[in-house]
C-alpha positions as CSV (number, residue, x, y, z in Angstrom):
1,M,49.2,-60.5,5.4
2,I,49.0,-62.9,7.9
3,I,51.6,-65.2,8.8
4,A,51.6,-68.4,11.2
5,F,54.7,-69.8,12.4
6,S,56.3,-72.2,15.0
7,V,59.7,-72.0,16.1
8,T,61.4,-74.8,17.5
9,P,64.5,-75.2,19.8
10,L,66.6,-78.6,18.7
11,G,69.1,-79.8,21.3
12,V,68.0,-78.5,24.5
13,G,65.6,-81.3,25.9
14,E,62.2,-82.0,26.1
15,E,61.2,-79.0,27.9
16,V,61.0,-76.1,25.1
17,G,58.4,-73.5,26.7
18,G,61.0,-71.3,28.1
19,Y,62.5,-71.0,24.4
20,V,59.1,-70.7,22.9
21,A,58.1,-67.9,25.3
22,D,61.2,-66.1,24.3
23,A,60.0,-65.9,20.7
24,V,56.1,-65.1,21.6
25,R,57.7,-62.3,23.5
26,V,59.2,-60.6,20.5
27,V,55.7,-61.0,18.9
28,R,53.6,-59.7,21.4
29,E,56.1,-56.7,22.2
30,S,55.8,-55.8,18.5
31,G,52.4,-54.1,19.0
32,L,50.9,-55.8,15.8
33,P,47.8,-58.1,16.3
34,N,48.8,-61.6,17.2
35,R,47.6,-64.9,18.6
36,T,49.4,-67.4,20.1
37,D,47.7,-71.4,20.1
38,A,49.3,-74.8,20.9
39,M,50.9,-75.2,17.7
40,F,51.8,-71.8,16.1
41,T,51.8,-67.8,16.6
42,T,50.1,-66.0,14.3
43,V,50.8,-62.5,13.4
44,E,49.1,-59.8,11.2
45,G,50.8,-56.8,9.2
46,D,52.5,-55.5,6.2
47,W,55.3,-57.9,4.9
48,D,58.3,-55.9,6.2
49,E,57.2,-55.7,9.6
50,V,55.6,-59.2,9.9
51,M,58.9,-60.7,8.6
52,D,61.1,-58.2,11.0
53,V,59.2,-59.8,13.6
54,V,59.3,-63.7,12.7
55,K,63.2,-63.1,12.4
56,R,63.7,-61.2,15.7
57,A,61.4,-64.4,17.0
58,V,63.6,-66.9,15.7
59,A,66.6,-65.0,16.6
60,A,65.5,-65.0,20.3
61,V,65.3,-68.6,20.3
62,E,68.9,-69.1,18.4
63,A,70.3,-66.9,20.8
64,R,69.9,-70.0,23.7
65,A,69.8,-73.0,21.5
66,P,72.3,-74.8,19.6
67,R,70.0,-75.4,16.4
68,V,66.4,-73.8,15.5
69,S,63.9,-74.9,13.5
70,F,60.9,-73.0,12.1
71,I,57.6,-73.4,10.0
72,L,56.1,-70.5,8.3
73,K,52.7,-70.1,6.5
74,A,51.6,-66.9,4.9
75,D,48.2,-65.4,3.8
76,I,49.3,-62.7,1.5
77,R,46.0,-60.5,0.4
78,P,46.8,-56.8,-0.1
79,G,44.0,-54.4,1.3
80,V,42.8,-56.8,4.0
81,S,43.2,-55.8,7.4
82,D,41.8,-57.8,10.7
83,G,42.1,-61.1,8.7
84,M,42.8,-62.7,11.8
85,T,39.6,-62.2,13.2
86,S,37.2,-61.7,10.1
87,K,38.3,-65.2,8.9
88,V,37.4,-66.9,12.1
89,E,34.3,-64.9,12.4
90,T,33.1,-65.9,8.8
91,V,33.9,-69.8,9.8
92,E,31.7,-69.5,13.0
93,R,28.9,-67.5,11.1
94,H,28.8,-70.5,8.7
95,L,28.8,-72.9,11.7
96,A,26.2,-71.2,13.3
97,A,24.0,-71.1,10.1
98,G,24.4,-74.9,9.6
99,S,25.7,-74.2,6.1
100,E,28.1,-76.5,4.7
101,G,29.6,-74.1,2.0
């Protein structure tokens, strides 16, 4: 399964980078495949381990912020591994070939 999530501290002002870094640190220390971009952190693994990482990442922000909001999107596809890489490679292959479908 692949989970993309975003965690946002509320009530802490406009500078939230340190709070977000706390969440990303939890994800990176998990050892699961992950990627962080400007909007989401994506993590891949089985249901229990991925959801545990998300829960701990949110808790890391919650420990310092009076309120927390988070968004989660999941791709649940049993038997697929390395989906984070293979999905991007498929799109890149289509772009390179100039295909539309």
